[in-house]
Every structure is written in C-alpha cells, then in structure tokens.
PLY file of the C-alpha trace (Angstrom):
ply
format ascii 1.0
element vertex 223
property float x
property float y
property float z
element edge 222
property int vertex1
property int vertex2
end_header
-4.00 -13.54 -40.62
-6.45 -13.78 -37.74
-8.33 -17.06 -37.53
-12.09 -17.21 -37.00
-11.60 -18.54 -33.45
-9.23 -15.72 -32.52
-11.57 -13.13 -34.03
-14.57 -14.52 -32.12
-12.53 -14.56 -28.88
-11.45 -10.92 -29.33
-15.01 -9.84 -30.08
-16.22 -11.73 -27.01
-13.60 -10.06 -24.78
-14.43 -6.64 -26.19
-18.10 -7.25 -25.52
-17.36 -8.19 -21.88
-15.25 -5.06 -21.46
-18.08 -2.94 -22.82
-20.47 -4.64 -20.41
-18.18 -3.97 -17.45
-17.81 -0.34 -18.49
-21.58 0.09 -18.73
-22.08 -1.60 -15.35
-19.46 0.66 -13.80
-21.00 3.81 -15.27
-24.46 2.78 -14.05
-23.61 1.37 -10.62
-20.24 2.88 -9.67
-21.79 4.66 -6.67
-23.27 1.45 -5.31
-20.06 -0.48 -5.94
-17.94 2.09 -4.13
-20.46 2.23 -1.29
-20.47 -1.56 -0.95
-16.66 -1.62 -0.93
-16.61 1.02 1.81
-19.11 -1.00 3.86
-17.00 -4.15 3.50
-13.84 -2.34 4.57
-15.67 -0.67 7.46
-17.21 -4.00 8.50
-13.85 -5.77 8.51
-12.27 -2.86 10.37
-15.11 -2.83 12.90
-14.83 -6.57 13.44
-11.07 -6.30 13.97
-11.57 -3.47 16.43
-14.20 -5.48 18.32
-11.89 -8.50 18.48
-9.04 -6.33 19.75
-11.31 -4.67 22.30
-12.56 -8.03 23.57
-9.03 -9.39 23.82
-7.86 -6.31 25.70
-10.77 -6.54 28.14
-10.16 -10.25 28.70
-6.47 -9.64 29.40
-7.30 -6.88 31.87
-9.87 -9.11 33.59
-7.33 -11.92 33.81
-4.84 -9.63 35.54
-7.48 -8.45 38.01
-8.52 -12.03 38.74
-4.93 -13.11 39.40
-4.44 -10.09 41.68
-7.52 -11.14 43.67
-6.20 -14.69 44.00
-2.89 -13.33 45.27
-4.73 -11.35 47.92
-6.46 -14.58 48.98
-3.15 -16.47 49.14
-1.73 -13.66 51.26
-4.62 -14.14 53.75
-6.17 -10.81 52.81
-9.64 -12.27 52.59
-11.64 -9.05 52.78
-9.49 -7.38 50.15
-9.82 -10.44 47.94
-13.61 -10.39 48.33
-13.76 -6.70 47.40
-11.61 -7.25 44.31
-13.65 -10.26 43.17
-16.95 -8.50 43.76
-15.80 -5.54 41.67
-14.65 -7.83 38.86
-17.89 -9.82 38.95
-19.93 -6.62 38.55
-17.81 -5.06 35.82
-17.00 -8.09 33.66
-19.64 -9.98 31.71
-17.23 -12.55 30.29
-15.72 -15.75 31.59
-13.66 -14.00 34.24
-16.80 -12.36 35.59
-18.29 -15.80 36.15
-15.06 -17.11 37.64
-15.00 -14.14 39.98
-18.54 -14.90 41.19
-17.63 -18.50 41.98
-14.37 -17.52 43.64
-16.13 -14.81 45.65
-18.55 -17.42 47.01
-15.59 -19.61 47.95
-13.88 -16.72 49.74
-17.08 -15.94 51.63
-17.34 -19.61 52.57
-13.90 -19.50 54.13
-15.09 -16.81 56.51
-18.62 -18.09 57.04
-19.83 -21.34 55.41
-23.49 -20.32 55.32
-22.70 -16.98 53.68
-20.68 -18.78 51.04
-23.45 -21.35 50.54
-25.98 -18.55 50.08
-23.75 -16.98 47.41
-23.65 -20.34 45.62
-27.45 -20.55 45.95
-27.70 -17.27 44.03
-25.55 -18.71 41.25
-27.65 -21.88 41.16
-30.79 -19.77 40.65
-29.27 -17.55 37.97
-31.21 -18.37 34.81
-28.52 -16.81 32.61
-26.13 -19.63 33.54
-26.12 -23.03 31.91
-27.25 -26.10 33.86
-23.61 -27.15 34.08
-22.65 -24.09 36.14
-25.88 -24.10 38.15
-25.20 -27.71 39.19
-21.65 -26.83 40.18
-23.01 -24.04 42.40
-25.49 -26.47 44.01
-22.64 -28.88 44.64
-20.45 -26.24 46.27
-23.32 -25.03 48.44
-24.00 -28.59 49.63
-20.33 -29.07 50.49
-20.31 -25.95 52.66
-23.47 -27.10 54.44
-22.44 -30.72 54.92
-21.30 -30.28 58.53
-24.15 -28.07 59.69
-27.33 -28.77 57.72
-29.81 -31.58 58.06
-28.64 -34.17 55.48
-32.19 -34.50 54.19
-32.10 -30.84 53.10
-29.02 -31.09 50.92
-29.72 -34.50 49.38
-32.43 -33.66 46.78
-30.17 -31.39 44.72
-27.25 -33.79 45.03
-29.33 -36.80 43.97
-30.37 -34.95 40.80
-26.71 -34.26 40.04
-25.57 -37.83 40.80
-27.17 -39.31 37.66
-24.87 -41.12 35.18
-24.84 -38.42 32.47
-23.95 -35.51 34.77
-20.26 -34.46 34.71
-20.39 -33.56 38.43
-21.82 -36.94 39.46
-18.64 -38.18 41.12
-18.50 -35.32 43.62
-22.25 -35.48 44.18
-22.08 -39.20 45.00
-19.19 -38.61 47.37
-21.13 -35.92 49.24
-24.22 -38.12 49.39
-22.15 -40.95 50.83
-20.58 -38.61 53.38
-24.02 -37.35 54.37
-24.95 -40.96 55.09
-21.85 -41.45 57.22
-22.59 -38.26 59.12
-26.16 -39.38 59.81
-25.05 -42.89 60.78
-27.05 -44.33 57.86
-24.58 -46.89 56.54
-27.00 -48.38 54.03
-27.51 -44.99 52.40
-23.78 -44.24 52.45
-22.92 -47.66 51.03
-25.39 -47.22 48.18
-23.55 -44.15 46.88
-20.08 -45.49 47.52
-21.02 -48.59 45.51
-22.00 -46.35 42.60
-18.64 -44.63 42.81
-16.87 -47.99 42.72
-18.93 -49.19 39.74
-18.36 -46.10 37.60
-15.43 -46.67 35.23
-14.85 -42.93 34.93
-14.43 -42.31 38.67
-11.28 -40.16 39.19
-8.30 -41.98 40.70
-8.10 -39.63 43.70
-11.71 -40.42 44.60
-11.03 -44.14 44.25
-8.27 -43.77 46.82
-10.62 -42.03 49.25
-13.23 -44.67 48.55
-11.12 -47.29 50.37
-11.43 -45.24 53.55
-15.15 -44.66 53.06
-15.95 -48.33 52.53
-13.95 -49.23 55.64
-16.02 -46.77 57.64
-19.24 -48.25 56.26
-18.06 -51.76 57.11
-17.26 -50.63 60.66
-20.83 -49.45 61.18
-22.07 -46.42 63.10
-19.81 -45.15 65.83
-21.68 -45.21 69.15
-21.91 -41.86 70.90
-21.06 -41.97 74.61
-22.20 -39.39 77.08
0 1
1 2
2 3
3 4
4 5
5 6
6 7
7 8
8 9
9 10
10 11
11 12
12 13
13 14
14 15
15 16
16 17
17 18
18 19
19 20
20 21
21 22
22 23
23 24
24 25
25 26
26 27
27 28
28 29
29 30
30 31
31 32
32 33
33 34
34 35
35 36
36 37
37 38
38 39
39 40
40 41
41 42
42 43
43 44
44 45
45 46
46 47
47 48
48 49
49 50
50 51
51 52
52 53
53 54
54 55
55 56
56 57
57 58
58 59
59 60
60 61
61 62
62 63
63 64
64 65
65 66
66 67
67 68
68 69
69 70
70 71
71 72
72 73
73 74
74 75
75 76
76 77
77 78
78 79
79 80
80 81
81 82
82 83
83 84
84 85
85 86
86 87
87 88
88 89
89 90
90 91
91 92
92 93
93 94
94 95
95 96
96 97
97 98
98 99
99 100
100 101
101 102
102 103
103 104
104 105
105 106
106 107
107 108
108 109
109 110
110 111
111 112
112 113
113 114
114 115
115 116
116 117
117 118
118 119
119 120
120 121
121 122
122 123
123 124
124 125
125 126
126 127
127 128
128 129
129 130
130 131
131 132
132 133
133 134
134 135
135 136
136 137
137 138
138 139
139 140
140 141
141 142
142 143
143 144
144 145
145 146
146 147
147 148
148 149
149 150
150 151
151 152
152 153
153 154
154 155
155 156
156 157
157 158
158 159
159 160
160 161
161 162
162 163
163 164
164 165
165 166
166 167
167 168
168 169
169 170
170 171
171 172
172 173
173 174
174 175
175 176
176 177
177 178
178 179
179 180
180 181
181 182
182 183
183 184
184 185
185 186
186 187
187 188
188 189
189 190
190 191
191 192
192 193
193 194
194 195
195 196
196 197
197 198
198 199
199 200
200 201
201 202
202 203
203 204
204 205
205 206
206 207
207 208
208 209
209 210
210 211
211 212
212 213
213 214
214 215
215 216
216 217
217 218
218 219
219 220
220 221
221 222
C-alpha cells in the first residue's frame, strides 16, 4: 500500500516531468539554439587559444633565429629579421624584437640605437615600465657622447625609490657625474645606491670602484 508521503512525492515528480515536457515543447528551438551557441563559443575559444599559441611559438622561433644571427656577427641580417618580426607580431615577442632591434642598431651606431629607444619611450601604447626602460637604454648609449645635462632629467625621474629601474638609473647618473668631473653629483647617486637595501649584488661590487674614484677626485687633464 502506498503511503501518503510516497503518493505526494510521485505526484510531485509527475508534475515536474509535465512541466519539463511543456517547456521543451514551447522552447525547444531556443534551447537547441543556445546549446549550439555554447558549443560554438567553446570551440571558437579553443581555436583562438590554439591559434595564439601557434603564433607565439612561431614568433619565439623567429626571435631565437635573429639572436643567433647576432651571435654569429651577422648584424645586418639580425636587424632585418628583428624588424620583420616587430612589424608582424603584436605580442610579447614583437615588443622584445623592437627592444633587441634598438640594441643591434646601437652596436653599429650608438646614436641610431638611442633614437630607436627614443621611439619606444614615446610609444603611448607601451606601459610606463617599458617606456622607462627605453629611456634608460637610450641614456646608456649616449653616456659617452652627449652632454650629461641632456640625459639626466629622464634618469632622475626614473631614479625614484618606487621605480624598478632605479638602480641602473642611479648608476648612470653617478657615471655622468664622474664623466663631467662633478664628484659631488656622482657621490650623491652612489650614496643612494649604497643606502638602498634592494641594490643588486653585482652593482654593489661595482660601487666599491665608483666610490674610490669619487674619493680620488677629478683626474687633471694634461695637454
């Protein structure tokens, strides 16, 4: 004999089945269409992921080939390969190629390389992090030829405590002081390097040489 609870449960289940059947009859087209869209969306996403991965792998191979050309002292060929990659890739390897191309150009002609870094520094599509790195690289290439006063403003903005490139910026500022014979200016930046707990160990080792040069004072130039 069926209890009241069992009877109520069976009636409730039958009612739900009837509801589902009515919903299916009324909306089966929409349900099937939605299912197709979901499947197509997932398939499209998977295809996009695969396409992006394939492009990234191809860009990585091209980038490594360009680096090999550079290591083999085929500078012009390396520049051509990097320039092509920079134009055709809009991902991370495209950006890497632009920076590496500027470095290759700097090996041949420092001012040409610095100008390429200037273009990166002015590219509004790049984050401040990458723009500052470009400014830093340009200043390094100009350190031996430019008036120190012309490269210092950008470097001083980078040398602030919260900037991740501050260590290199401070080193270049100190070197610009040494080059100009301004030991007070050089010492100011070398002191900041010494006081920063996060200064890289390699820079700390170089700092011993820099501070000795500051202590020795300007080297007199004889005619």
